Structure formats: structure tokens, C-alpha cells
N, C-alpha and C positions, 0 to 999 in steps of 0.2 A: 356751870363751869364745864368747859371743854376738856375732855379727858382724851390724851393721845397714847396711843399703844405701839410698841416696838413690835416688828412683824414677827410672826411665828410664836407669840407670847402664849403662855400656859399658866394658869393659875387656879388653885383649887383651895376652898375652905372647908374645913370639918370641925364638928366638935363632939365631944363626948364628956363623960363625968370627969374626965382629968383636964379639961380646958379645950382651947380653939388652936387649931393647926392651921396655918397658911402655907400650902406648898406651891412653889413656882419654879420654872426653869429661868435661867439668866434673862431673857427677854421679858419674862414676866415681872420679875424683880427689879429691872430698870424701868418698865412702866410704872409700877407702883410708886418707886421712888420718885419720878416725875410729878405724878399725881399728888403724892403727899407733899411734895415741895410747893406746887401751886396751891394745893389747900392751905398750906401753914402760911402763904402770902396773901391769902384771901381775908374774908371777913367772918367774925364769930358767926356761927350759924350756918356758914357754907358746908356743905357735905357731899358724899358721892356714895352712891349705891351701887353695889356690885352684887350680881346674881348670875344664875346659869344661864339666862336669856340674853344677857348683854355682854358678859366679859369672863365669867368663872366656868370651869370646866363643868359639864354635866354632873348633877348628883350633890353639887356643892352646896353649903348652906348660904344663905343670904348674909351680907355683910354691909354695914353702914359705917363710914368713918365721917366724924363730924369735927369741926374746930368750934372750940367753945371760948377760947379766950383771945 
């Protein structure tokens, strides 16, 4: 699946005992929204990997979003 990013996006993912926090600027939220929409229109089993090496801010936890049905 091709992922598209809005210029100047910033996204971080952190987790602790209270849960997971996804923090993003406007461009990051727009990017995620587009990617989630594309994933929703895909096939079950399609997924997107996010980590600090390809899209998230340094120090972020890895996040995988998968379509199941």
C-alpha cells in the first residue's frame, strides 16, 4: 500500500501503563486520515507499519494498523 504524507507532518506514538497516545500536528493528522481511509478501502489483512525510521518522530513506539474485515 502506498502511503502519502502531507508536507511538514509530525507524528509520535508513546505508550505507558495508562495506554497509547498518538500525537500529531495538523499535517500529521491529515496524513493519517488519508492513510486510514485507503486502508479501509483495501482488503482484509492489509496493514501499515509506522516507526521512527520511516514516519514517526524519534523515540516513538512502533505502531501497526491492520484491516481485519
